[in-house]
N, C-alpha and C positions, 0 to 999 in steps of 0.2 A: 943127461937124460934123467927124467924123474921116474921114481919107482911107482908101482901101483898103489902102494900105501900112501905115498905123498900126494898122488893125484886124488885119491879118495878123501884125504884130509882137506885138500883145496876145495873139492866139490861140496863137502859138508859145510865148510865155512861160508862159501858163496851162497848156498841155499839158506843158511841162517840169515845172512844179510838181505837176501831178496824177500824173505818172509816179512821183514819190517816194512817193506814197500807195498805189500798187498794184503795185509791182515784185516782191514776194515775195522780198525779199533776206534774207541771213543775219543781218543786224543789224536789229532792229526797235525803234523808239522810240515808246512809247505815252505821249501827253501827256494829262493830265486835262482834261476839257472840261465839267465840271458847272458849275452856276451859281456856286458858291463859288470854284471854280478860276478861272473867267473873271474874277470880281471880284478875285481875288488876283493876277492877272497872267499867266494861262496863254497869252493871245494873244501877249504879248511873248516868252514862252518858245518858242512855236511859230514866230514870226517869226525868232528867233535860230537855231533848228534849221534852218529852210529856208535861211536866209542862209549858214550854215556849210556845209551840203551843197552849195549852189550855188557857193560860193566855192572849195571844195576839189575840186569835180568828183567827188564820191563817188557810186558806183553801187551800193554794197552796203548802203545804209541805206534803210529804209522807215519812213515816218512814219504814225502812226495816232492818232486822237483817240477817247477814250471816257471815261466816268466811272470814276474810280478811287476806291475806298472807303477814304478816309482822313479824319481829322477836319478840320473847316473851318480850324482854325489851322495845319494842316500843308500847305495847298494853296499853290501848284500842285504836284502830284505827277507824277512821271515814272517809267515803268518801262522799263528798258533790257534787251532780250532778245538775248543773244549765245550761240550754240552751246548752246541749251537752258537756259542759266542766266538767271534773272531778277533784276534789281537794282532795288529801289524807292528812289527819291530823293524826299524830302519837302522842301518849301519851296525848290523849284528856282528859280533866277534865270536870266536870259538868258546871263550869263557862265558860270555853272555848266553850262548846257546845251551851250554850245560845247565846253567841256572834256570833258563826257561823251561827246559824239559823237566827238571825236578819240580818246579812250581806247578806246571801243568798236570803232572802225575799226582801230586798231592791234592790239587784242586779236584781231580777226578776221583780221589779216594782210593787209589791203588797203593799197595805197599810193595816195595821192591823185594825180590827174592833174597 
């Protein structure tokens, strides 16, 4: 059984993670979440994106999941939206996701905490 302090810690951690999905930021990262994308590893890509955002203390990045219409062999796919421009990345890996977030934030002019 968890203590009240442990439950409060879990609640605060989850709230921080959810803020990344609804903050209306200038940089938006859309990660594919269809069946083939999940089978191809989009959950690992999502975890890498959330870890990178948390590690760097980024506030201008919003994460979104939805189905992206690309071939099954090109999954997982990611769309990076910065200043109105969209970039589609196919066959994205967790390491590539970390680099994409760093580049998108630099292009937007934010400095990490």
